[in-house]
C-alpha positions as CSV (number, residue, x, y, z in Angstrom):
1,M,38.3,17.0,10.5
2,S,38.4,13.1,9.5
3,S,35.6,11.6,7.5
4,S,34.3,9.5,10.5
5,E,33.9,12.9,12.4
6,T,31.0,15.2,13.0
7,Y,30.5,18.8,14.3
8,R,27.5,18.0,16.0
9,P,25.7,14.7,17.5
10,F,22.3,13.9,15.6
11,D,19.4,15.0,17.0
12,P,16.2,14.5,15.4
13,W,14.2,17.5,17.8
14,R,16.5,20.4,17.1
15,T,15.3,23.7,16.0
16,S,12.9,23.5,13.2
17,P,14.5,25.7,9.6
18,V,10.7,26.4,8.5
19,K,8.3,28.1,10.5
20,E,4.6,26.6,10.0
21,E,2.3,29.6,9.2
22,S,-0.9,27.5,8.6
23,R,-2.6,24.3,8.1
24,K,-5.8,23.4,6.7
25,Q,-7.8,19.9,5.9
26,I,-8.4,19.0,2.0
27,V,-9.1,15.5,1.9
28,A,-10.7,13.4,4.2
29,T,-11.0,9.5,3.8
30,H,-11.3,6.6,6.3
31,Y,-8.0,5.7,6.1
32,F,-6.0,9.1,5.6
33,N,-6.4,12.8,5.3
34,V,-4.8,15.4,3.5
35,D,-3.8,18.7,5.2
36,Q,-2.3,21.6,3.1
37,V,0.5,23.3,5.2
38,S,1.8,26.8,4.3
39,L,5.2,27.4,6.0
40,S,8.0,30.4,5.4
41,T,11.8,30.9,5.9
42,P,13.6,34.1,6.0
43,K,15.4,33.4,2.4
44,A,12.8,31.6,0.8
45,G,9.6,33.4,1.5
46,Q,6.0,31.4,2.1
47,F,5.8,28.1,0.6
48,D,2.8,25.1,0.4
49,R,3.7,21.6,1.1
50,F,0.7,18.6,1.3
51,V,1.2,16.5,4.4
52,L,-0.4,13.1,4.6
53,Q,-1.8,12.4,8.2
54,G,-3.1,8.7,8.9
55,N,-6.1,7.8,10.7
56,N,-6.8,5.6,13.8
57,G,-3.3,5.2,14.5
58,D,-0.3,3.3,12.9
59,G,-0.4,1.1,10.0
60,V,0.4,-2.5,11.0
61,G,2.0,-5.4,9.4
62,V,2.0,-9.2,10.8
63,L,5.4,-11.0,10.4
64,A,4.2,-14.6,10.8
65,L,6.2,-17.9,11.0
66,T,4.7,-21.3,11.3
67,D,6.1,-24.3,13.7
68,D,8.2,-25.9,10.7
69,G,9.9,-22.2,9.9
70,R,7.8,-20.7,7.2
71,I,6.6,-17.2,6.7
72,P,3.0,-16.7,5.3
73,L,3.3,-13.8,2.5
74,V,-0.2,-12.8,1.0
75,E,-0.3,-12.2,-3.0
76,Q,-2.6,-8.5,-3.4
77,Y,-3.5,-6.4,-5.9
78,R,-2.4,-3.0,-5.6
79,I,-4.2,-0.4,-7.8
80,P,-1.7,2.8,-7.2
81,T,0.9,0.4,-8.9
82,H,-1.2,-1.8,-11.1
83,R,0.8,-5.0,-10.1
84,W,0.7,-7.8,-7.7
85,T,2.9,-7.9,-4.5
86,L,3.6,-10.3,-2.2
87,E,3.2,-8.7,1.6
88,I,3.0,-9.7,5.2
89,P,-0.6,-9.5,6.1
90,G,-1.3,-5.9,7.4
91,G,-3.7,-2.9,7.5
92,H,-5.3,0.1,9.6
93,A,-7.6,0.0,12.7
94,E,-11.4,-0.2,11.7
95,D,-11.9,2.5,14.6
96,P,-10.1,4.5,17.1
97,K,-10.8,2.1,20.0
98,E,-8.8,-1.0,17.7
99,T,-4.9,-1.1,19.0
100,A,-2.1,-2.0,16.6
101,L,-1.9,-5.6,18.1
102,D,-5.7,-5.7,17.6
103,V,-5.3,-5.3,13.9
104,A,-2.3,-7.3,14.4
105,K,-4.4,-9.9,15.0
106,R,-7.2,-9.5,13.1
107,K,-5.3,-8.9,9.4
108,L,-3.2,-12.3,10.2
109,H,-6.5,-14.3,10.5
110,E,-8.1,-12.2,7.7
111,E,-5.5,-12.8,5.1
112,A,-3.0,-15.3,6.2
113,G,-5.7,-17.5,7.4
114,Y,-3.9,-18.3,11.0
115,T,-3.8,-17.2,14.7
116,A,-0.7,-17.2,17.3
117,T,-0.6,-17.4,20.7
118,S,2.4,-15.2,21.0
119,Y,2.8,-11.5,19.5
120,V,5.9,-9.5,20.2
121,Q,6.1,-5.9,18.7
122,F,9.8,-5.4,17.3
123,S,9.9,-2.3,15.3
124,R,7.8,1.1,14.2
125,F,9.3,3.2,11.3
126,L,7.9,6.1,9.3
127,N,6.6,5.0,6.0
128,M,7.3,8.2,3.7
129,P,8.7,11.4,5.9
130,S,8.9,13.4,3.0
131,F,5.1,13.8,2.8
132,A,3.4,11.5,5.2
133,A,3.1,11.7,9.0
134,H,2.1,8.1,9.3
135,H,4.1,5.0,11.0
136,T,3.8,1.2,10.6
137,A,4.5,-1.0,13.6
138,L,5.9,-4.8,12.9
139,F,4.7,-7.3,15.1
140,F,6.5,-10.9,15.0
141,A,3.6,-13.7,15.3
142,T,4.5,-17.4,16.6
143,H,2.5,-20.5,17.7
144,L,0.2,-20.2,14.9
145,S,-2.8,-22.4,14.3
146,P,-5.0,-22.5,11.3
147,A,-8.2,-20.4,10.8
148,D,-10.7,-19.6,8.5
149,R,-9.9,-16.4,6.1
150,A,-12.3,-13.7,5.0
151,S,-13.3,-12.1,2.2
152,F,-11.6,-9.1,0.5
153,G,-12.4,-6.0,-1.3
154,P,-13.1,-5.6,-5.0
155,E,-9.0,-5.4,-5.5
156,T,-8.5,-9.1,-4.6
157,P,-11.3,-10.4,-3.2
158,R,-9.7,-13.7,-2.0
159,P,-5.9,-13.7,-2.4
160,D,-3.2,-16.7,-2.4
161,V,-1.1,-17.2,0.4
162,R,2.1,-18.6,0.0
163,L,4.5,-20.2,2.7
164,Y,7.9,-19.3,2.3
165,T,11.2,-20.2,4.1
166,L,13.3,-17.5,5.5
167,D,15.5,-18.1,2.8
168,E,13.2,-18.3,0.3
169,A,12.0,-14.9,1.6
170,Y,15.3,-13.0,2.0
171,Q,16.4,-14.4,-1.8
172,M,12.8,-13.0,-3.3
173,V,13.8,-9.3,-1.1
174,V,17.4,-9.6,-2.6
175,N,16.1,-10.0,-6.5
176,G,13.3,-7.7,-6.2
177,T,10.5,-10.0,-6.1
178,I,9.5,-8.5,-2.9
179,V,9.1,-5.0,-3.3
180,D,6.6,-3.9,-0.3
181,A,8.6,-1.8,2.1
182,K,7.1,-3.5,5.5
183,T,7.4,-7.1,4.2
184,I,11.4,-6.0,3.3
185,I,12.1,-4.6,6.6
186,A,10.4,-7.5,8.4
187,I,12.1,-10.2,6.6
188,L,15.8,-8.7,6.8
189,R,15.2,-7.5,10.4
190,L,14.3,-11.3,11.3
191,Y,16.9,-12.9,9.0
192,T,19.7,-10.9,10.8
193,A,18.1,-11.7,14.4
194,P,20.3,-13.8,16.4
195,D,19.0,-17.4,15.8
196,H,16.3,-15.9,13.6
197,N,14.1,-15.0,16.9
198,L,12.4,-11.9,17.5
199,G,10.4,-12.5,20.9
200,Q,13.4,-12.2,23.1
């Protein structure tokens, strides 16, 4: 068998190697819950894992592009890592009725100070499949107009918005200045798209 061959095609839904014995919720918050899951296998016996479940649907990120070809990135102070990041606008639904598109529109307005007439969802990915059952949906927003921004929480009351060309943003991904996963995925996707356009 050559290195390019495989014994079977990839199937993400094939039979599970573990059996779920029980599950109980041990943490509940506005954005996510944590379940304690008991599992077993014939060889390893029983063991526990902790799984993060997102509330109110997907997380959302918005890759926006101004008419002059610049991407708004928001400076955010992130408590878990005690550092500042540059990120595309993003967030979560405030209630179960708010759709991912609604979140995209709200976050672009609140965080970056823009509205858009065109939104296209171009990606959806698992954040940390090793311990979280939570997706992020990415939207491409164009035909922007400036709008008043909102105040934020105590971590970053009113973060700065910086505008970068796609080439500048790409270089910041490559050199490690941008470390936020949704922002990296969005910028690389746009950088490799034909004509740098995700709206088709």
